[in-house]
LUMDRENDO-349950 format. One record per atom (N, C-alpha, C): x negated, y, z. Coordinates in steps of 0.2 Angstrom, whole numbers, padded with zeros to 4 digits, always signed. Layout:
<atoms>
XYZ
...
</atoms>
This chain:
<atoms>
+0162+0026-0160
+0160+0021-0165
+0163+0022-0171
+0159+0022-0177
+0162+0022-0183
+0161+0016-0187
+0166+0015-0192
+0165+0009-0197
+0163+0011-0203
+0157+0009-0206
+0155+0011-0212
+0155+0006-0218
+0158+0008-0223
+0159+0003-0229
+0154+0004-0234
+0150-0001-0236
+0145+0000-0241
+0146-0006-0246
+0145-0004-0252
+0145-0009-0258
+0138-0012-0258
+0137-0019-0260
+0131-0022-0260
+0126-0019-0266
+0129-0015-0270
+0124-0012-0275
+0120-0006-0272
+0123-0004-0266
+0119+0002-0263
+0113-0001-0259
+0108+0002-0259
+0102+0000-0256
+0101+0005-0249
+0103+0002-0244
+0103+0006-0237
+0096+0009-0236
+0091+0005-0238
+0084+0008-0236
+0083+0014-0240
+0086+0015-0246
+0085+0021-0250
+0090+0026-0249
+0095+0026-0244
+0100+0030-0244
+0099+0035-0238
+0096+0041-0239
+0094+0045-0233
+0100+0049-0231
+0105+0049-0234
+0111+0053-0232
+0115+0050-0227
+0114+0043-0226
+0119+0039-0222
+0115+0039-0215
+0119+0041-0210
+0116+0040-0203
+0120+0035-0199
+0116+0031-0196
+0119+0025-0192
+0118+0027-0184
+0122+0024-0180
+0122+0025-0173
+0123+0018-0170
+0120+0018-0164
+0121+0012-0160
+0128+0010-0159
+0130+0004-0161
+0137+0002-0160
+0141+0003-0166
+0138+0006-0172
+0142+0006-0178
+0143-0001-0181
+0148-0002-0184
+0150-0008-0188
+0149-0006-0195
+0146-0011-0199
+0144-0010-0206
+0148-0016-0210
+0152-0014-0214
+0155-0019-0219
+0152-0019-0226
+0149-0024-0228
+0146-0024-0235
+0151-0028-0240
+0152-0024-0245
+0156-0027-0251
+0152-0031-0256
+0155-0035-0260
+0152-0039-0265
+0155-0038-0271
+0151-0037-0277
+0154-0035-0283
+0155-0041-0288
+0154-0047-0285
+0155-0053-0289
+0149-0056-0293
+0144-0051-0294
+0138-0053-0298
+0133-0057-0294
+0130-0062-0297
+0125-0066-0294
+0118-0063-0297
+0113-0061-0293
+0107-0059-0296
+0101-0064-0294
+0096-0063-0298
+0090-0068-0297
+0087-0067-0290
+0087-0060-0288
+0083-0058-0282
+0088-0056-0277
+0085-0055-0271
+0090-0053-0266
+0092-0046-0268
+0098-0044-0268
+0101-0038-0271
+0100-0032-0266
+0099-0033-0260
+0099-0027-0255
+0093-0028-0250
+0090-0022-0248
+0085-0022-0243
+0087-0017-0238
+0087-0019-0232
+0089-0014-0226
+0083-0013-0222
+0081-0007-0222
+0075-0005-0218
+0076-0005-0211
+0071-0006-0207
+0072-0005-0199
+0073+0002-0198
+0078+0004-0194
+0079+0011-0192
+0077+0012-0185
+0073+0017-0183
+0071+0018-0176
+0076+0022-0173
+0080+0018-0169
+0086+0021-0165
+0084+0025-0159
+0078+0023-0156
+0076+0026-0150
+0069+0024-0149
+0065+0027-0144
+0059+0025-0142
+0059+0019-0137
+0058+0013-0140
+0059+0007-0136
+0054+0006-0130
+0048+0009-0131
+0043+0009-0126
+0045+0013-0120
+0048+0018-0121
+0050+0023-0116
+0056+0019-0113
+0060+0016-0117
+0067+0013-0114
+0065+0008-0109
+0060+0004-0111
+0058-0002-0106
+0052+0000-0101
+0051+0006-0101
+0045+0008-0096
+0047+0006-0089
+0043+0003-0086
+0044+0001-0079
+0043+0007-0074
+0048+0009-0070
+0047+0015-0066
+0046+0013-0059
+0044+0017-0055
+0042+0016-0048
+0047+0021-0044
+0049+0018-0038
+0053+0021-0033
+0050+0020-0026
+0051+0025-0022
+0048+0024-0015
+0054+0025-0010
+0053+0022-0004
+0057+0022+0001
+0053+0023+0008
+0057+0025+0013
+0053+0026+0020
+0052+0019+0022
+0046+0018+0024
+0044+0011+0027
+0048+0008+0033
+0051+0013+0036
+0055+0011+0042
+0061+0007+0040
+0064+0008+0034
+0069+0004+0031
+0068-0003+0030
+0061-0005+0030
+0059-0011+0028
+0055-0014+0034
+0054-0010+0039
+0049-0012+0044
+0051-0019+0048
+0057-0019+0050
+0059-0025+0054
+0058-0032+0049
+0061-0031+0043
+0061-0037+0039
+0054-0038+0036
+0050-0033+0035
+0043-0034+0033
+0039-0038+0038
+0040-0036+0045
+0036-0039+0050
+0039-0047+0051
+0045-0048+0050
+0048-0055+0051
+0045-0059+0045
+0045-0056+0039
+0043-0060+0033
+0035-0061+0034
+0032-0056+0036
+0024-0057+0037
+0023-0063+0042
+0026-0063+0048
+0025-0068+0053
+0026-0075+0050
+0032-0076+0046
+0034-0082+0043
+0028-0084+0038
+0025-0080+0034
+0020-0082+0029
+0013-0083+0033
+0012-0079+0038
+0006-0079+0041
+0006-0086+0044
+0011-0089+0047
+0011-0095+0050
+0011-0101+0045
+0014-0100+0039
+0013-0105+0034
+0006-0105+0031
+0003-0100+0030
-0004-0100+0028
-0009-0103+0033
-0008-0101+0039
-0012-0103+0045
-0012-0111+0045
-0006-0114+0043
-0006-0121+0043
-0011-0124+0039
-0013-0121+0033
-0017-0124+0028
-0024-0121+0029
-0024-0114+0031
-0031-0111+0032
-0031-0108+0039
-0032-0113+0044
-0032-0111+0051
-0038-0106+0053
-0043-0105+0049
-0049-0101+0051
-0048-0094+0047
-0043-0093+0043
-0042-0087+0039
-0040-0081+0044
-0042-0075+0042
-0040-0069+0045
-0034-0067+0041
-0028-0067+0044
-0022-0065+0040
-0019-0058+0042
-0019-0053+0038
-0017-0047+0041
-0011-0044+0036
-0007-0040+0040
-0002-0036+0036
-0005-0029+0034
-0005-0028+0027
-0008-0022+0024
-0003-0019+0020
-0005-0014+0017
-0001-0010+0012
+0003-0005+0016
+0008-0001+0012
+0011+0004+0015
+0017+0002+0020
+0019-0004+0020
+0024-0007+0025
+0021-0008+0031
+0014-0008+0032
+0011-0009+0038
+0010-0002+0042
+0012+0004+0038
+0010+0010+0041
+0017+0014+0042
+0018+0015+0049
+0025+0018+0051
+0026+0025+0047
+0032+0026+0045
+0035+0032+0042
+0031+0034+0036
+0028+0029+0032
+0025+0031+0026
+0030+0029+0020
+0029+0031+0014
+0033+0029+0009
+0030+0023+0006
+0035+0018+0004
+0033+0012+0001
+0037+0010-0005
+0035+0006-0009
+0039+0003-0015
+0044-0002-0012
+0044-0004-0006
+0048-0009-0003
+0046-0016-0004
+0039-0017-0004
+0037-0024-0004
+0032-0025+0002
+0030-0031+0002
+0025-0033+0008
+0019-0036+0005
+0013-0033+0008
+0007-0036+0006
+0003-0039+0012
+0000-0045+0011
-0004-0048+0015
-0011-0050+0013
-0016-0048+0017
-0022-0050+0015
-0025-0056+0019
-0027-0061+0015
-0030-0067+0018
-0038-0067+0017
-0041-0066+0023
-0049-0066+0023
-0052-0072+0025
-0056-0075+0020
-0060-0081+0022
-0067-0080+0020
-0071-0085+0023
-0078-0085+0022
-0079-0087+0014
-0085-0086+0012
-0087-0087+0005
-0086-0095+0004
-0088-0099+0009
-0088-0106+0008
-0081-0109+0008
-0076-0105+0010
-0069-0107+0010
-0065-0105+0004
-0068-0100+0000
-0064-0097-0005
-0061-0102-0010
-0065-0106-0013
-0062-0111-0018
-0056-0115-0016
-0057-0118-0010
-0052-0122-0007
-0046-0117-0005
-0047-0111-0003
-0041-0107-0002
-0037-0105-0008
-0041-0104-0013
-0037-0103-0020
-0033-0108-0022
-0035-0115-0021
-0031-0120-0022
-0025-0121-0018
-0026-0120-0011
-0021-0121-0007
-0015-0115-0008
-0018-0109-0009
-0013-0104-0010
-0009-0104-0016
-0012-0108-0021
-0009-0109-0028
-0003-0114-0027
-0004-0118-0022
+0002-0122-0021
+0008-0119-0017
+0006-0114-0014
+0011-0110-0010
+0015-0104-0014
+0011-0101-0018
+0013-0095-0021
+0011-0095-0029
+0015-0090-0032
+0013-0089-0039
+0007-0085-0040
+0003-0087-0045
-0003-0083-0046
-0001-0076-0049
-0004-0070-0047
-0002-0064-0050
-0007-0063-0056
-0004-0065-0062
-0009-0065-0068
-0010-0057-0070
-0007-0053-0067
-0008-0046-0069
-0014-0043-0065
-0016-0046-0061
-0022-0044-0057
-0029-0047-0059
-0034-0044-0056
-0041-0047-0058
-0042-0053-0054
-0047-0057-0057
-0049-0063-0054
-0056-0063-0054
-0059-0064-0048
-0066-0065-0047
-0068-0070-0043
-0075-0071-0041
-0077-0076-0037
-0076-0075-0030
-0073-0069-0028
-0072-0067-0021
-0065-0064-0020
-0061-0064-0026
-0054-0061-0025
-0049-0065-0030
-0043-0066-0027
-0037-0069-0031
-0031-0065-0028
-0026-0064-0032
-0020-0062-0030
-0014-0066-0032
-0009-0067-0027
-0003-0071-0028
+0003-0067-0026
+0009-0070-0028
+0015-0066-0026
+0021-0071-0025
+0026-0069-0022
+0032-0072-0022
+0038-0067-0022
+0041-0067-0028
+0046-0062-0029
+0053-0064-0026
+0053-0070-0023
+0060-0072-0020
+0060-0070-0013
+0055-0068-0010
+0056-0066-0002
+0059-0059-0002
+0061-0057+0004
+0064-0051+0006
+0060-0048+0012
+0056-0043+0010
+0054-0040+0004
+0050-0044+0000
+0049-0042-0007
+0045-0046-0011
+0037-0046-0008
+0034-0052-0009
+0028-0053-0006
+0022-0053-0011
+0016-0050-0009
+0010-0050-0013
+0005-0053-0008
+0001-0057-0010
-0005-0060-0006
-0011-0059-0009
-0016-0056-0005
-0022-0054-0008
-0027-0058-0004
-0031-0063-0008
-0036-0067-0005
-0043-0064-0006
-0046-0063-0001
-0053-0060-0002
-0058-0064+0002
-0064-0063+0000
-0070-0066+0004
-0072-0060+0009
-0073-0062+0015
-0075-0057+0020
-0081-0053+0018
-0081-0047+0019
-0087-0042+0017
-0088-0042+0010
-0084-0044+0005
-0085-0044-0002
-0083-0037-0004
-0083-0036-0011
-0082-0029-0013
-0074-0028-0013
-0070-0033-0013
-0063-0032-0013
-0060-0033-0006
-0064-0033-0001
-0062-0034+0006
-0061-0027+0009
-0056-0023+0006
-0055-0016+0008
-0048-0015+0010
-0043-0019+0009
-0036-0018+0010
-0035-0016+0018
-0038-0020+0022
-0037-0019+0029
-0040-0012+0031
-0045-0010+0028
-0049-0004+0029
-0045+0002+0027
-0041+0001+0021
-0037+0007+0019
-0031+0008+0024
-0029+0002+0027
-0023+0003+0032
-0026+0007+0038
-0032+0005+0040
-0035+0008+0046
-0036+0015+0046
-0039+0017+0040
-0040+0024+0038
-0034+0028+0038
-0029+0026+0035
-0022+0029+0034
-0019+0030+0041
-0019+0024+0045
-0016+0025+0052
-0019+0030+0056
-0026+0031+0055
-0029+0035+0060
-0030+0042+0057
-0028+0044+0051
-0029+0050+0048
-0023+0053+0045
-0019+0058+0048
-0013+0060+0045
-0014+0064+0038
-0020+0067+0038
-0021+0071+0031
-0022+0066+0025
-0024+0060+0026
-0025+0055+0021
-0018+0052+0020
-0015+0051+0025
-0008+0048+0024
-0003+0052+0021
-0003+0059+0023
+0001+0064+0020
-0001+0065+0012
-0007+0065+0011
-0009+0065+0004
-0007+0060+0000
-0007+0054+0002
-0005+0048-0001
+0003+0048-0002
+0007+0050+0003
+0014+0051+0002
+0015+0056-0003
+0012+0061-0003
+0013+0067-0008
+0012+0064-0015
+0007+0060-0016
+0005+0057-0023
+0011+0053-0025
+0014+0049-0020
+0020+0045-0022
+0026+0049-0024
+0027+0054-0020
+0032+0059-0022
+0032+0062-0029
+0026+0063-0031
+0025+0066-0037
+0026+0061-0043
+0026+0054-0041
+0027+0049-0046
+0034+0046-0045
+0038+0048-0041
+0045+0045-0040
+0048+0045-0047
+0051+0039-0048
+0055+0038-0054
+0051+0039-0061
+0044+0039-0060
+0040+0039-0066
+0037+0033-0068
+0032+0033-0073
+0029+0027-0075
+0025+0023-0069
+0026+0016-0069
+0023+0012-0064
+0015+0012-0066
+0014+0012-0072
+0007+0012-0074
+0003+0018-0073
+0007+0024-0074
+0004+0030-0072
+0002+0031-0065
+0007+0029-0061
+0006+0029-0054
+0001+0024-0051
+0000+0019-0054
-0006+0014-0052
-0012+0017-0054
-0013+0021-0059
-0019+0024-0061
-0021+0030-0056
-0016+0034-0054
-0017+0039-0049
-0018+0036-0043
-0015+0031-0041
-0016+0027-0034
-0024+0025-0034
-0026+0022-0040
-0033+0019-0040
-0038+0025-0039
-0037+0031-0042
-0041+0036-0041
-0041+0039-0034
-0035+0039-0031
-0034+0041-0024
-0039+0036-0019
-0038+0030-0020
-0042+0025-0016
-0049+0025-0017
-0051+0026-0023
-0058+0027-0025
-0061+0033-0021
-0058+0038-0021
-0060+0044-0017
-0060+0043-0010
-0055+0039-0007
-0055+0038+0000
-0061+0033+0002
-0063+0029-0002
-0069+0025-0001
-0075+0029+0000
-0075+0035-0002
-0081+0039-0002
-0081+0043+0005
-0076+0043+0009
-0075+0047+0015
-0079+0044+0020
-0081+0048+0025
-0085+0045+0031
-0080+0041+0035
-0073+0042+0035
-0069+0038+0039
-0068+0031+0036
-0069+0030+0030
-0069+0024+0027
-0075+0020+0028
-0081+0024+0027
-0087+0021+0027
-0089+0018+0034
-0086+0020+0039
-0088+0018+0045
-0086+0010+0046
-0081+0008+0042
-0079+0001+0042
-0084-0004+0038
-0088+0000+0034
-0093-0004+0030
-0099-0006+0035
-0101-0012+0033
-0107-0015+0037
-0114-0013+0033
</atoms>
């Protein structure tokens, strides 16, 4: 760390020969003269690429590390939701539901209800969980979350047989087909410690292609 002495007559914004580093201390002197206008202008100096610095990164772990805790947390929340929505079909979905697969270390639950129950289910789940505002909202889909649970929880509310009623289907296809499960794990390995947004884009493409397979279509009515 260096200490830099500057006189107030010097304009730091126009001094290209002076280099500042994070942690430097700057002392500004005063010549005793009072001026009508602000005597000095200091320009913003780009010290680093802040977008890259704050980029959310993704990391993966073997699901077996979380399996026991994920199952326990799933049962706790399945029972909680069932108290308010006794007719709902509540399923453990996502990578933590697939043995020996790679996972971000979170838990996903799908809550499936009839179309006539959807509005009431949205209201009830809103009292139990935080709305996931980063997700889409439609007449047949809502996403909720609870970051305080272990592992962190995501709840996907879907109308049965609607366009978003695919989470359980993905699980079934991956459980039954090693080639798709291996391909999904390979994709995750490629994005280890990389941008979360980039991974999500690649993940969306992967599942869009999976939906075109005969293995997936057999679950469609």
